[in-house]
N, C-alpha and C positions, 0 to 999 in steps of 0.2 A: 229622320236621315241620318241621325248620328248615333241612334240606338244600336244598331247592328255591330258597328265597330267596338262600342263598349262592351257587348256581350262576348264577343270574340277574344277580345282582350282579357276579360275576366276569365274565360275558359283556359286561355293560354297560361295565365298565372297560377290558376288552381292546378291545371295539370303539372306545371312546373314544380310546384310545392310537393306534389305526390312524388313525382320522379327524385327530387333532391332528397326527399326523406327516406324513400325506399333505397336508393343506392347508398345513401350514408350509413344506414343501418346494416346493409350487406357488407360494406367495406369494413366498418368496425368489427361486426361479429365474425364475418369471413376470415379477416386476417388473423384474429385472436385465435379462433378455433382450429384453423388449419396450421398455424405455427405451432400450436400446443400439440396437434396430431403429429406433425412432422418430428417434433421434439421427442416424443415417446417412440416413434418408429425407428428413428436413427439412433437413439441413445441406449435403448434396451436390447439386449442380445436375444431375449426369449421371443420378441416380435420379429421373427424371420421366416414365417410361413409364406407359402405362395399367394394366399389371400392378402397377406400385409404387402406384399409387392404391389398388387393392383391399388391398395389404399394409399400407398406412398405416391404412386403416379396420379392418382385422383386428388390427392392433397395438392401436389405440384400444380395440377391443371387449374384447380380452384385458385391458387395464388396468382397464377398468370391473369385470370379474369380480374381479381381483386385490384391488380396493378393498374387496369385500365379504368377503374370506376372514378378515380379523382378526375380524370378528364371528362367523363360523363357528367359528373357533379359540376364541374366549371362550366360546361356547356349550358346546362338548365339554370345556373346561378346568374351567368351574364346575360345582358340585355342583347347585345350585338356580338356573339361569339365568332371570332375569325380563327379558323384552323385549316392549316395546309391540308391538301388532298391526301398525300402520303400517310399522314398521321391519322386520318379518318380511316384509310384502307387498313392500316395496322390494327386499329382498335376493332374494327369489324371482323378482320380475321381471327384476331384473339378471342373474341366473343364466340365465333363459330367453333374455334379449336377447343374452348372450354366446354361448350354445348355437346358437341359430338364426341369429345374425349370423354366426358362424364357418361355419356350413353354408352359407349363401348366398354368402359371400364366397369360400371355398374352391371352391365351384363356379364362381364368377366368375372366379377365376384360371385354373382349368382350361379354362373355355370361351374365354377371352380368348387363352391360348396356343395353342389350337387354330385360332381365327379368325386370328391373326397368321401362322400357318404354311400353313393351308391356302387361306385367301382373303386374302392380304395386301392387295390393293387395293380389293376390294369391302368389306372389313370395316373400312376406315379410318373411314369416317363413324360407324359404330356405336362404334369404339373411342375416337374422339374425345369421346364424350359420356359417357365413363365416370363422371366426377364426379356427373353427374346420375342415372346408373344407381345409384351407390352411396347417393345420397340417397334415391331411390325404395325401395331395399332397406331403408334405415334407417326410413323412414316406415312401410312396410308390416310390418316386423318389430315396431317399437313398437305399432302398433295392434293387431295380432294377439295379441301376449303380454299387453298391458295388458287387452284385452277378454276373453280366455279366463281370466285369472287373476282378474279382479274379478267378471265376470258369474258364474262358477261358485263363487266364494268365499262361505262362510257368514259373515254378519256376527256378530262376537263383541265387545262393548263392552269386556270385561274383557281383562286382559294374558294372554298365553299363553307358557308357559314352555317348550313343545315346539315351537316353530314352525320351528326349523331342522330338527329331526330328523323332524318331522311331514310326511307326504306332503301336498301341495296338493289341494283339493277337485277341480280339474278333471281329476285323474287318473281320477275314477270317472265323469266325464262322457263318454259314448261319443262325441258329436259332436266335442268338443275333441280328445279322444285320437286318433280316427281321422284327423281333419285335420292333427294334428301329424304323425302316422307318414307320411302320404301326401305332404303338401306340404313337410313339413320334413325328410323323410329320403329316401323313395323316389324322388320326382321329382329332388331334387339329385343323389342316387346314379345315377340313369339318365343325367342330363346328364353327369356327371363320366365315367361309363363309356364313353358313346358319344363324346364329345370326345376322350378318352385314345385310344381305338381310332382315330379319325380322324386324330389327330396322329401316332401311330405308323405308320399306314398311310402317310401323306403323307411323313414322315421317311425310312421305307424305300424308298420309290420315289424319292426325290430323288437326283440325280446328286451333289449335294454330300456326301450321306451315303456314296454308294457310293465316292467317291473320298477319303473321309476328312477332308473339311473341316468337317463337322458330327459331333459327338460322339454318336453314338447311344446309348451306355452312359449318358451323362449325362441325356439326355432320359428314358430308361427309368427311371432313378433318381429324377428329379424326379416322373414320374408315379406311381410307386409310393409315393414318401414321401407325395404328397397322398392318395392312396386309403387308404394305411395309417393316416394321421392320421384321415381321416374315419370309417373303419370302426371302429377301436380305440376311439375316444373317444364315438362316437355310436350305433353299433349296439347295444351292451349296454343303453343307456338306452331306446331304442325298442323293444326286446325285452320289456323290463319293462313298458312301456306297453301293449303287445299282450297281455301275460300278464295284467294286471289287467282287461282286458276279457273274456278267456276264464275265468279262474280266479277272479275276484273279489278283494276284499282279504283278506289274511291276514298272518301275523306274518312268515313266511319271505320272502314277497314284499317287505313292507316294509323288511326288512333288505338284500335285494337291491337295492332302489330307492335306499337311502342309498349303497351301494357304487358303484352305476353314475353317481350324481351326482359322487362323488369322481373316478371315471375320466373322466367328461365334462369335468370342470374341468382335467384334464391338458392339454387343447388349448392352454391359456395358455402351457404350457411347449414342447409340440411345434410350435406354429405357427411359431416362427422357424425351424425346419428347413424348412418350406415356402418361407420368404422365401429362404433361402440356396440351396436347390436351384432355385429358379425364376428367379433372376436372376444371369446371369453378371456383370453390371456391379456387383452388390453384392459377390459373391465377390471380384472383382478389387480393389474399393475397400476392403473389409475387410483383405484382406492388405497393401495399400499403406499403409493407415493404421496398421496393426499394426507394420510395417516402419520407418515414420517414428517411431512411439513409441520403438521399440528403438534406433533410430539416435541419437535425442535423448538417451535415458538413458545410452547409452554416451559421448556427448559431455559430458554433465554429469559422468560420473565422471572422465573425463580432466581436466576443468576443475578 
């Protein structure tokens, strides 16, 4: 008679340990890597390309997510967490802003690299307006996330202690879910796939690549890194969204939803890989800065 409660309690604490460890690692690494990235982006004048503008916005989006992780860690640490509803909603909206902001910006990086190589002259006007494009993406993302989250949410004047672990109401709304899957995942995935294929095709046909002046392996590594980050972080979450519409809500699916959120948050740590592989200038600058730091430390030791 008392065996079943003990098992559920054990499962609860085990899952809490996983979430606490996972979010803590993402908090520390995500904060460190994205602050370092923003330091290089804003301090160094040579990092002013259109691609870098996308990367700056991506790093800022990741920092927004990182700022909400202490609240999630607190929730899984406390036995009976009591959080006001408005704080739960803000946390949920910031998570969606990071997720779909990362989706759109990673897509923009992939498209920008394709245009720069395949249409260097005709795309110049388009690439010169990247700051306005990023502004439009932010406005579109904020409007969609806030609208879906608030319109489908049920008002509850009391405080809710399960707001972090509880799935949001829009998951059971067919229109919001299908729109998120199509416009927030499938369309960007299609754009990234087509632009990556076009970029590879252009590079392979280029005489510079054939003569060895362009590193084809490096370009392939960059494209594979972007697509891998995109699929690893966001495919599981959108698969769960689709399963909610097919199977309806159930306990197992709710558990998978929590895990896919944790996986989606990993983009705050993996995005700096996209910065590194997408920018030759960033790689050279980081190596130069680390070399200067090393030389200054050696000089200080000699003194």
